[in-house]
C-alpha positions as CSV (number, residue, x, y, z in Angstrom):
1,M,-25.5,24.0,2.4
2,D,-24.9,20.2,1.8
3,N,-21.4,19.7,3.0
4,T,-21.9,15.8,3.1
5,A,-18.1,15.1,0.8
6,P,-18.5,12.4,-1.7
7,P,-18.3,9.2,-1.5
8,L,-14.7,7.3,-2.1
9,E,-15.0,6.1,-5.3
10,D,-16.4,9.3,-7.1
11,L,-13.1,11.3,-6.3
12,K,-11.3,11.9,-9.2
13,I,-7.7,11.8,-9.6
14,D,-6.9,15.9,-8.8
15,Q,-8.9,15.3,-5.8
16,L,-6.6,12.3,-4.9
17,L,-4.1,13.6,-4.8
18,Q,-4.5,16.7,-3.0
19,L,-5.9,15.0,-0.1
20,H,-2.8,12.7,-0.2
21,S,-0.5,16.2,-0.1
22,L,-3.1,17.5,3.0
23,T,-2.3,13.8,4.8
24,K,2.0,13.9,4.6
25,D,1.5,17.7,5.4
26,L,-0.9,16.5,8.8
27,A,1.5,13.9,9.1
28,K,4.7,15.1,9.7
29,F,3.3,18.0,11.9
30,Y,1.8,15.3,13.8
31,H,5.1,13.6,14.2
32,K,6.7,16.4,15.3
33,Q,4.8,17.3,17.3
34,L,4.2,13.8,19.2
35,R,8.7,13.9,19.1
36,G,8.0,17.0,21.2
37,Y,6.2,15.6,23.9
38,L,8.1,12.6,23.9
39,D,11.3,14.1,24.5
40,T,9.7,16.7,27.6
41,I,8.3,13.2,28.8
42,A,11.0,11.4,28.5
43,L,12.2,11.0,32.5
44,L,8.6,8.8,32.8
45,F,9.8,6.3,30.6
46,R,13.1,5.4,32.6
47,P,12.8,1.2,32.7
48,R,14.3,1.7,36.3
49,R,10.8,2.7,37.4
50,I,9.6,-0.3,37.4
51,L,12.6,-2.8,37.3
52,G,14.3,-1.7,39.7
53,D,18.4,-2.7,40.0
54,A,17.4,-5.3,37.5
55,I,18.2,-3.1,34.8
56,E,21.6,-2.6,34.8
57,G,23.8,1.1,35.5
58,A,25.8,2.4,38.4
59,E,23.7,3.8,39.8
60,R,20.6,1.7,42.6
61,E,17.2,1.7,42.7
62,A,15.6,-0.4,45.4
63,V,11.8,-0.1,43.8
64,G,9.5,-2.6,46.0
65,A,7.7,-4.8,42.9
66,S,10.3,-4.9,40.9
67,E,11.1,-8.7,41.2
68,R,6.7,-9.2,40.1
69,N,8.1,-7.0,37.0
70,V,10.8,-8.7,36.0
71,A,8.7,-11.7,36.1
72,E,5.5,-10.3,33.9
73,L,8.3,-9.4,32.3
74,R,9.3,-12.6,31.8
75,D,6.8,-14.6,31.8
76,L,5.8,-11.7,28.3
77,Y,9.5,-11.9,26.3
78,R,8.9,-16.1,26.4
79,K,5.3,-16.7,24.6
80,V,6.5,-13.5,22.0
81,A,10.2,-14.4,21.4
82,V,9.7,-18.6,20.0
83,R,7.8,-17.3,16.7
84,P,8.0,-15.8,15.2
85,F,12.0,-13.9,15.8
86,G,12.9,-18.0,16.6
87,L,14.9,-16.7,20.4
88,R,15.3,-18.8,23.0
89,P,12.9,-17.8,25.3
90,E,14.7,-17.0,28.5
91,L,16.2,-13.7,29.8
92,S,19.1,-13.7,32.1
93,V,19.3,-10.2,34.1
94,P,20.2,-8.0,34.9
95,L,19.4,-6.1,31.6
96,E,21.2,-3.9,30.3
97,S,20.4,-0.3,30.0
98,V,17.9,0.4,28.6
99,S,17.7,4.5,27.2
100,T,14.6,6.8,27.4
101,Q,15.3,8.3,23.7
102,M,11.7,6.2,22.9
103,Q,11.4,5.1,18.9
104,L,8.0,6.2,16.5
105,Y,8.2,3.8,13.0
106,E,4.6,4.4,10.5
107,W,1.9,1.1,11.3
108,E,1.8,-0.8,8.7
109,Y,-0.4,-3.6,7.4
110,I,-1.1,-6.1,5.2
111,H,-4.8,-5.0,3.0
112,Q,-6.4,-7.0,0.4
113,V,-7.7,-5.9,-2.6
114,N,-8.8,-8.1,-6.2
115,T,-6.7,-6.8,-8.7
116,D,-6.9,-8.3,-12.1
117,R,-4.9,-11.5,-11.2
118,G,-7.3,-12.2,-8.1
119,W,-6.7,-10.9,-4.5
120,R,-3.2,-10.2,-3.7
121,G,-2.0,-8.1,0.1
122,I,-0.8,-5.3,-0.6
123,K,1.2,-3.0,1.9
124,V,-0.8,-0.3,4.0
125,T,0.9,3.3,5.8
126,S,-1.1,4.6,8.6
127,P,0.7,7.8,8.8
128,L,-1.5,9.5,11.1
129,T,-0.5,6.3,14.2
130,L,3.1,5.2,14.7
131,V,4.6,2.7,17.1
132,L,6.3,3.5,20.3
133,T,8.8,1.7,21.7
134,Y,12.0,1.5,22.8
135,S,15.6,3.0,20.8
136,S,17.3,-0.1,19.3
137,T,20.1,-1.0,16.6
138,Y,17.3,-2.6,14.3
139,S,14.2,0.0,12.9
140,L,11.0,-1.7,13.3
141,P,11.1,-2.1,9.3
142,M,14.5,-3.5,9.6
143,L,13.1,-6.1,12.2
144,R,10.4,-6.7,9.9
145,Q,12.7,-7.2,6.7
146,V,14.8,-9.6,9.5
147,V,11.4,-12.0,10.4
148,A,10.7,-11.8,6.3
149,G,14.1,-13.6,5.2
150,Q,14.8,-10.4,3.2
151,E,18.1,-9.0,5.3
152,D,20.9,-10.3,7.4
153,R,20.2,-11.8,10.8
154,D,21.8,-10.3,13.8
155,N,20.5,-12.6,16.9
156,E,21.2,-9.6,19.9
157,A,19.6,-7.4,17.9
158,V,17.0,-9.2,17.1
159,K,16.5,-10.2,21.1
160,A,17.1,-6.4,21.8
161,F,13.7,-6.1,20.0
162,V,11.3,-8.4,21.0
163,L,12.5,-7.4,25.0
164,R,12.3,-3.4,23.9
165,A,8.8,-3.7,22.8
166,C,7.5,-6.1,25.7
167,L,9.0,-3.5,28.3
168,T,7.3,-1.0,26.5
169,H,3.7,-2.3,27.0
170,L,4.2,-3.9,30.6
171,H,5.9,0.5,31.3
172,L,2.3,1.3,30.3
173,Q,0.7,-1.0,32.6
174,K,2.2,0.0,35.3
175,F,1.9,3.7,35.4
176,P,-1.1,4.1,33.1
177,A,-1.1,7.4,33.4
178,I,1.2,8.0,30.9
179,G,-2.0,7.0,28.4
180,E,-4.0,9.1,30.3
181,L,-1.6,11.9,29.8
182,L,-1.2,11.6,26.1
183,S,-4.9,10.3,25.6
184,G,-5.1,14.6,27.7
185,L,-3.3,15.8,24.8
186,R,-6.1,13.1,22.6
187,Y,-4.1,11.2,21.2
188,R,-5.0,7.2,21.3
189,V,-3.0,5.0,22.8
190,E,-3.4,1.4,22.0
191,T,-1.7,-2.2,22.0
192,R,-2.2,-4.0,19.2
193,Q,-0.1,-6.7,17.1
194,S,0.9,-7.5,13.1
195,P,0.9,-10.9,11.8
196,E,4.6,-10.7,10.5
197,T,5.3,-10.2,14.0
198,G,3.2,-12.6,15.6
199,D,2.8,-12.0,19.2
200,L,4.6,-9.3,20.5
201,P,2.9,-6.3,21.5
202,L,3.3,-3.2,19.9
203,V,2.1,0.6,21.7
204,T,0.9,2.2,19.3
205,V,-0.2,6.6,19.1
206,S,-2.7,7.6,16.8
207,A,-4.2,11.0,15.9
208,P,-6.7,12.0,17.1
209,F,-9.0,11.9,13.5
210,S,-8.7,8.6,11.4
211,T,-7.6,8.9,7.2
212,L,-9.1,6.2,4.0
213,R,-8.3,4.2,2.4
214,P,-8.3,5.8,-1.5
215,P,-10.4,3.2,-3.6
216,G,-8.6,-0.2,-4.3
217,Q,-9.9,-1.1,-7.7
218,P,-10.3,1.4,-10.2
219,R,-12.5,0.2,-13.1
220,K,-9.6,0.3,-15.4
221,R,-6.2,-0.9,-15.6
222,S,-4.8,2.6,-17.2
223,Q,-6.7,4.5,-14.2
224,R,-5.2,1.9,-11.2
225,T,-1.5,3.1,-12.9
226,R,-2.1,6.4,-12.7
227,W,-2.4,6.3,-10.1
228,R,-0.3,4.4,-8.5
229,R,2.8,6.8,-10.1
230,Q,0.6,9.2,-8.9
231,L,-0.2,9.2,-5.2
232,R,4.4,7.6,-4.5
């Protein structure tokens, strides 16, 4: 029996709708499962494990390499704070307390599509790839809107998100066993960058399988319109 799947271009609309529904269900399951794992290992993400007393709090915790880790965090923050966020590059300590309740946001990217009116960038969501970062006032979608000038700006909220993204990246560098643990659970951990957020390191966690985009340009305009309506 030939089990070879047909090319995406040959899929019918009902097949695309079925695959779209299946992907949504799978993404929901994956998100819930990963959320449970992260809640279970939340204590492994305690910022004091690398920054020690450079984090505000009544408790004191001496960390041998804390000064070097703080210096690395400052260097990283300095590199990403100015563009495109418009923040001052200086980072003073002690830093405010950071919750170990990690947040997950869908990874988005811009895909260029050739339309009747020329090339156009459209935003695509990768449902099985999630951005992992410490909790902040702004969500990642809110930050993107603020950077794009589409929402009112709160400098402290922007700074908090940028700092927490840097801290997430540094924490996983200092404790690679966390990434290895997630890899053992068949998740892929990477650090990526997005054109919208410049050089800000965004830690992503992906499912052990990937998704495919439907064809970007159906032959007829009516078919494109139908796909867009039904795939929402």
